[in-house]
C-alpha positions in Angstrom: -53.9 28.8 -11.8 -54.3 25.3 -10.4 -57.6 24.2 -8.8 -57.9 23.0 -5.2 -59.8 19.7 -4.9 -61.4 18.5 -1.7 -63.4 15.5 -0.6 -66.5 17.8 -1.0 -65.9 19.0 -4.5 -64.0 16.1 -6.0 -67.0 14.5 -7.7 -68.1 17.8 -9.3 -64.7 19.1 -10.2 -62.9 15.9 -11.3 -65.3 13.0 -11.8 -67.9 15.0 -13.6 -65.5 17.2 -15.5 -66.0 17.4 -19.2 -62.2 17.7 -19.7 -59.4 15.5 -18.5 -58.0 16.4 -15.0 -54.5 16.0 -13.5 -54.8 15.7 -9.7 -51.7 16.1 -7.6 -52.2 14.2 -4.3 -49.8 16.0 -1.9 -49.2 17.1 1.7 -47.6 20.2 3.2 -45.0 18.2 5.2 -43.8 16.2 2.1 -40.5 17.3 0.7 -40.9 15.9 -2.8 -44.4 17.4 -2.8 -42.9 20.8 -2.1 -40.4 20.3 -4.9 -43.2 19.5 -7.3 -45.5 22.4 -6.3 -44.0 25.0 -8.5 -43.9 22.5 -11.4 -47.7 21.9 -11.0 -48.4 25.6 -10.8 -46.4 26.2 -13.9 -48.2 23.5 -15.8 -51.6 24.8 -14.6 -50.7 28.3 -15.9 -49.6 26.9 -19.2 -52.8 24.9 -19.6 -55.1 27.8 -19.3 -57.3 27.8 -22.4 -56.5 24.2 -23.2 -59.0 21.3 -22.7 -57.4 20.2 -19.5 -57.7 20.9 -15.7 -54.9 20.7 -13.2 -55.2 20.8 -9.4 -54.1 19.6 -6.1 -55.7 17.6 -3.3 -54.2 17.7 0.2 -54.2 14.1 1.4 -54.1 15.2 5.1 -57.3 17.2 4.7 -59.1 14.9 2.3 -58.3 11.3 3.4 -61.5 9.8 1.9 -60.7 10.7 -1.7 -57.0 9.7 -1.2 -58.1 6.4 0.3 -60.6 5.8 -2.4 -57.8 5.9 -5.1 -55.4 3.9 -3.0 -52.8 6.7 -2.7 -50.2 5.2 -0.5 -47.3 7.5 -1.3 -47.0 11.1 -2.2 -46.7 13.0 -4.5 -49.0 10.9 -6.6 -50.4 12.3 -9.8 -53.6 10.8 -11.3 -55.1 11.6 -14.6 -58.9 11.4 -14.8 -60.8 11.2 -18.0 -64.5 10.5 -18.4 -64.8 10.0 -14.6 -62.1 7.3 -14.4 -58.5 7.3 -13.3 -56.7 6.5 -16.5 -53.0 7.1 -15.7 -50.7 7.5 -12.7 -47.2 8.8 -11.8 -45.8 8.5 -8.3 -42.9 10.5 -6.9 -40.9 13.5 -7.8 -40.6 13.7 -11.6 -39.4 16.1 -14.3 -41.8 18.6 -15.6 -41.6 16.9 -19.0 -43.1 13.7 -17.5 -46.2 15.6 -16.3 -46.3 17.5 -19.6 -46.4 14.2 -21.4 -49.5 13.2 -19.4 -51.2 16.6 -20.2 -50.4 16.2 -23.9 -51.5 12.6 -24.0 -54.9 13.2 -22.6 -55.7 16.7 -23.9 -56.1 15.6 -27.5 
C-alpha cells in the first residue's frame, strides 16, 4: 500500500527515511495523475518487503513541499535517497519507467 505524504510528515517519512522513496506529486483534478494512480498503487504493492518506499503527495493540500522541490507540472515523480532528490520523471509514463527508478535505487 502506498504511503500518504504531507507537509507535516515529509521530513520524517521521506527526508529521514532509511530506504529510497518514490514520491508521486499529484492532484485530484489532474487527468494524467488519475491515470498514474493505479500504476503507483500497483508498484507500492509490489514493493512491499523491498528496501523502497512509495507514496503520494497531494500538491493542492501540501503546497510548501511541492514548492520546495519546484514541482511545476504534475504528475511529477521524485526519488529521494539519503535525504536528497536524486532522480525525477514528469508526466504520465509507462509502469516500466517507474519500475526502472525503483530498481535503480533499491539496490
